N, C-alpha and C positions, 0 to 999 in steps of 0.2 A: 461369267455368264449373267444374263439379266436376272434370272431366277434367284441366283445367289445374292446379287446386289439388293434386290427387293427384300429378300429374307433378312439380310443384315440391317437394312433400313428399318424394317418393322421391329426387329429385336432392339435396335438402338432407341427407337421411339418409345417402346414400352418401358425399357429400363430407365431411359431418361425421365419419363413421367414419374415413375416411382422414386427415382433418386431425388427429384425435386420435393418430395414429401418428407424427406428425412430431416430431422432436427438434431444437430450436433450439440452435445452438452459437455464437451471435453474442456477441462480446465487448461487454459493456455499455459499455465505455469509448468505443466509437465514437459513442455518443450523448452523451458528456460535453460540456458547454458549453465555450466558449473562455475558460477562467479561468486564474488563476495556478497553480492546483493541476495542471491538465492540462498546462500549459506546463512545469511543473517535472518532471512524469513523463517527457515527451518528452526533456527535456534530460538527465535521469538515464539514460534508455535510451541516448542517443547517447554520453554521455561515459563511462559505467561499464558499458555493456552489461548493465544490470540489468533483468531482466524478472520473470516470475512466480517464477523460481527463487531469488530473493533478496529480502531486505528491507533497507532502508537506515534506520539509526537516526542521527539528527542530534543531536550533543552541542553545545549552543550556550552559550557563557559570557556572551553579551550584549555590548553596546557597551563597548569598552575591556577586555573580558575576554580570557582566554587559556586555551585547553584544553590546551596543552602545559605542564601543571602537575600537581601531585599531585591537585588536584581533578578535572581532566580524566581522569587515569588511573584514579582511583577510580570515576568514572562509567562508563568503559569496562569495568572489571572487574565492576561491578554489572550492566551490560547483558548481558555474557557469562554471568554467573551466572543471570540471569533466563531467558535463552535455553536454557541447559542444564538448568534445574530445572523449567521449565514443561512438563508432560507433552505437551500438544498441539503444542509446538514442538520439544522435544528428540527426539521420536520420528521427526521428519522432517528433522533436520539432515543436511547433506551428510556423507558419510564423511570423517573428519578424519585427516590425516597431519601429521607434524612440518613438512613442507614446505608443506602446503596445509591449514591449519586451517579449520573450518567457520565460524568467526567471525574476521574480520580487521578491523583498524581503523588509524587514524592512529598509534595507540600500539603496535601489534604489533611493529614493528622496534625501538622503544625498549625494550620489555619483553624482547625476544629478546636485545638487546645487554647489558642488565643481567644477564640470566640467565647469559649466557656468562661474565661477569665475577664471577658469584656475589654480586651486589649485590641486596639487597631494596629495591624501589622505595619502600617505606614509610619507610626510613631516610634518604631524600634530601629536602632542601628544594627549593623551586622553582628556585633559582639553579643548584644542582648538577644537577638534572634537566634544565634547559635546556641546560647544557653538554653533557650526554650526548646529548640530542636533536639538537643541532647536529652532533655527530660522526657520529651514526647516519644522519641524513637526508642528509649529504653523500656517503655511500657509495652504490654502485649498488644494493645490496640494500635500502637504506632509502628509496629514491626513491618506491616505491609508497606508503609511508605518508605521505610529504610531500604527494603528490598527493591524498590523502584529507582534506586540510585546506581551509579556506575560502580564497577568492581574495585575502583581505587578509593572507595569511600573509607573514611576514618572517623568513627564516632567520637573518639577522644578530641579530635580537632574540629568536629562538626563540619566536615568538608566532603565534597564529592564533585568531581569535574562535571558530571552530567546526570540527568534524571529523566524519567519517563512521565508523560501525561497520557493516560489511556482514555480514549474517547469511545464509548460503547454505543452501538446502534441497536435499534429495536430488533430483537431476535425473531419476531413474528413477521418482519418485513421481508419482501422478496430478496433473494441473494443479490441479484443484479442491482437492486435499489441500494442495498448496503454498500456494494462496490462503488456505485456512482457517488454515494454520499462521502465515502472516504476520499475519492478523487477530488470532489468539490472542496473538502477540508484541506487537502494538500495544496490546491490552487490558491485558496484564500490565505493560507498561512504563508505561502511563497510570495504573495503580494504585500504582506504586512512587513513593518519594520520593527525590529527588536533591538533594544539597547543592551549592549554588553554581553550578549549571548547569541549563539547560532541555533536556530530552530528549524528542524526538518521533520517531515512526516513520512511514516513507513507503514504500509498495510498491504494486504493481498490486492485490494483495488488499485493501489498506486503501482504495484509491480505489474499487474495485468495491463494497465494503461501504458506503462513504459514499454512492455513487450509488444503491444499492439502498435504503438508508434514506431518502434524499431522495424517491425514487419512491414508496415505501410511504407516506410522510407526505403527499405532495402529490397522488398519483394519484386517490384517492377524491374529493377536493375538485374536481379538474379534470373528472373523469368526471361528477360530479354536475351541475356547471355545464353541461357539454356536453349531458347528457340533458335538462336543463331548457330549454336553447335549442332543442333538436330538437322538444320538445313544443310550445313556443310557435310554432315555424314550422309544424308540422303543424296546430295549432289555427287558425292564420291562413289556411292553404290549404284545409283540409277542413271546418272549422266544426262537424263532428259528432263526438260521442265515439266512435262505432263506427269511423269512418274513421281517427281518430287511433290507436286501438288496432291496427287492421289495418296502418297505416303503421309503427308501432313493431315489430310482429311481423315485417314484411318486412325492416326494418333489422337486427333481431336475427338472422334467418335468413341474411342476406347476410354 
């Protein structure tokens, strides 16, 4: 009946107007599948308290490799330089102080110890650097750097396959800005070349960007298949073209 159709049109218009005013603030990571990547994010959050306000850069020397070396220190210095020279990252780094720099890593206490002794790390070979690292990591101040190395670490051998560089963003900045900054850091690091190590970035922003990219790639295909399936069902139930169109219009309105 015409009255019913008009009433439905009015209700749909009113609800559609108010629906357009809604602002969703759902973290897309709640829809993440149960994968190694999401499990890694949860573990990082638990162990390092790292959320949107920081990005974790993993420096990996590979099987049998050692990041507590001149190669590892060069990689850390390169990561810090990238963070401080990339405009979309540098503008949102946390305020730095000598006691609390914006970029900290497993190499931070080593570099601080060498600086106090007036030693340029470039002048040290790996053996000498390892001896300095053992002394520094054995102190209370150096313990935090040691905890940023991989679980295969061995203080006696001054070795660890991998280590973390934590890039901290301004906690007063907007959440989306922090997420964008971590994505910009990930892109800049992926474009750089590192000698002797593999460097990768992981953060909430990187995970969200990855999920959004996956959704943008897969959603049109999935929606297309769903629409085709609906049309087939409507055609089987109604048999006539006009009824199929009316059914689709009803679904869209709903």
